[in-house]
N, C-alpha and C positions, 0 to 999 in steps of 0.2 A: 727493214720499212719500219718496224717498233721503234729500232733508236731515231731513224730518222725522225718519226713523230715525235719521239721524246726530243727530241733537240730543236725543230720546228715550236715546242710549247716551249723551252728555255728562251728563247728570241722573244717569243711573243708575249711571254711576264716583263723581259725586260724592256718592250715598247711598252707596256701597259704603264710601269713603274714610270717611265718617263714623261709619259702623256699626262699623267693623276698629277704628279708634282709640279707641269706648268700648265695647270689649270685645263686642258682640255679635255673633259670628262668625257664627252661624248664619244674623242679617238680612242678612248681608253674603251671605254665600253664597247667601242666596234672591235676592236683588237679582244678584249676578253669573251667577245660570240664566239670568236675562232680560235682560243683558246678551248672552250667547252666545246668545239665542233671538233679538235684533235682531240680531246677528253675522249669524246664518242666515239669515234672513229676507232681508238687505242683499245677499248674498251671491248666495242663488238668484234675487234680481230681476236683478242683475248679469248673474250667468253663462247664467243661463235665456233671459231678455228676449228679445224681437224687435224687429226694426228700428222697427216700429210701438208698442211697447211696449204692449202689449195686457195681455200679462199684471203686466203693472203696473196698469196701468187695472183687471181686474179685482180686484187686492188694494188699489186704492183704495176700491171698491165694496163690497168685503167688512165696510163697516164700517157700513155699512146693514142687510147682514144679521146681524152680533151688534146693534146696534141694538134689530131687529126683537124680535130673542131676548131678548135684557132688557126692552124694553116688553111683551112678554107675559108675561113672568113677573112683571111688578109690575102689569101690568093696566089701562097704560099706551099712546098710541093706539098707534097704526102708523106709524113714521116715515115708510113710503113713500108715507102720504098726504099729507106735505107737497111731495113729489116724485111729481107726475099724471105717467104716464108710463116712467117710471124700472124700474120692477119687469118691464112689458111688454117693455120694448127689451132688458134684461139678457137675458131671458128666449129673445127672437127671439135674437141674437145668439149665446149661450153654454149655451142650455138649463137644465135645474132642475137640476145637477149644478152649478152658479156658489152656489146656496144652500144645499148640506151642508158640515159642516165640511172647512175646506180646500177645496172643491169651486175655488175660486177657483186654486189652486195646480196643478190637472189638466195644463194647458198646457203644463206647465212638467219637469211628470216624464215622463222618457225609458219607453214603454213602457206607463205608465198605460194598463188597462183599462177601455172606458168602461163606467160604471156600478161601480166598484170604490171602495172606501174608499179617502182619501188621510189620511193621516197625518203630523203631523211630521215623522216618523222619514223619511219618503219625502220631505219636503221637506232635510231636513239631507243625504239623500244626494247628491242633484240638487245641494245647495250645494258641494258638496265641503267635507262639514265633518269628514270621517271621524277626522282625525290629532287632533283636538280632544271628541271624541263622550266619551271616558274622564274628563275632566273634570265634561262635562258630569252622567252618573252618580251621582258623589261630588258635587255639590250638590243631587242632587233625595233626598236623605236630608235637606237642610234645610228643603225643601218637605212632602213628605209624612211622615204619623205613626206610619210601619211602626215596629219596637222597636227596632232600629238606630236610629232618630233618638234615641230615649231612653235606652238605653242608653251612647249613646258620649260624652252629657253629664255619666254619673256619676263620681265624683269622689270614692275614699277616703279619699285621704288630704284630701281638704277639711273643716272642722268641716258643712258642709252639704253631704251627699251629693247632691244634688240639687238644683244652681244653680240661683236664680232670677231670677239680676242681672246685671249685664255685669261679667267679668273679661280682660282683656287677656291672651291666650295666644301670644305673638310668633310663634313658628311656627307657629300656625293661621292669622294674619292675614299671614304671607308668606304662606303658601298662596295665601288666596284673593287677595291684592294682587299675586301673579305670573299668575295665572286672569287675572283683570280686566284687566292692561298686554298679556297678551297678547291677547285678546278686542279689547281699544281698539283695538290696532295694525291688527289685521284689519279691523276696523271703518272704523278713516280709511283704509288704503287704496283699499278698497271706494267707499265713498261720496265720496269727495275726486277720485280719479281718474276716476270714472263723470259726474260733477259737470261736471270741469274736462273733459273730451271735449268735453263740449257748449256751453260756455261759452267755456274759454280754456286749453288746451292747460298753458299756462305756469303755468296756478295749482295747479298739482300742486305747484310745485316748492317752494309753501308748506309742504309736507308735512314737509320733509327734520326740521325742527327736532323737531316731534312725535314723530316715526319714533326718531329718537334716544332720546326722553325715554322712550317706552315701552321701548323695547329695552335702554335700561340700566334699567328697572325692572324689565325681568323678569328680567335676570344680577343684579342685588341680591338680588331677592327668593326667587328660583329656589335661589341660593346659600345665604342664610339659612336654610332650608327646609329644605336636605341636610346642613348645618349640624348642624342644632339641633330639625329634624321628632323624633325618636325617641328624644332625652331629654323633649321634652313629652308 
């Protein structure tokens, strides 16, 4: 699961890069937000897991719960029908809570009350991601349809008041590139070091060059945004 999360993170970074280069900054922000969530989940699994990796197993099997929800909406066959005994085994081991939204995460949430609702915010706090939450909240506007997401795109100096195509704005691109570099740095640290601890501790040394690239990117894009953000 950790390797899968890391691989997904690598793919998202490539998407952010492509969108930012083509001037689709909202799209880049939206994908960077997804990278943040992948990093938060990875951190949660690494920081809050138990030696038996029960939390990771719960997360893995939550895929079946997600597929069931999609199948019911689409009128398709229940995916648990192809896995006889799995649903009963999950209920016997973890109760009904594991079938609720983020129910898989409950055992990793400090002080979670039985039956209480678990949210991504709970996961985020337990994953020790507080220092990066401000970036997540900023990127939310690229996902949701609030008025700010509309007015922020308007440009009175442009011949077309409401742009509908891509337009590279370097300061904006620098912000999302810097945030992406930061998230990717932490994702690499979390995933590779956790895997290395199980397979070969020396494998973590391969992170060195990648760490340097991520930190260099953060410094470059952060400095550019600080210097040019107000002008844009």
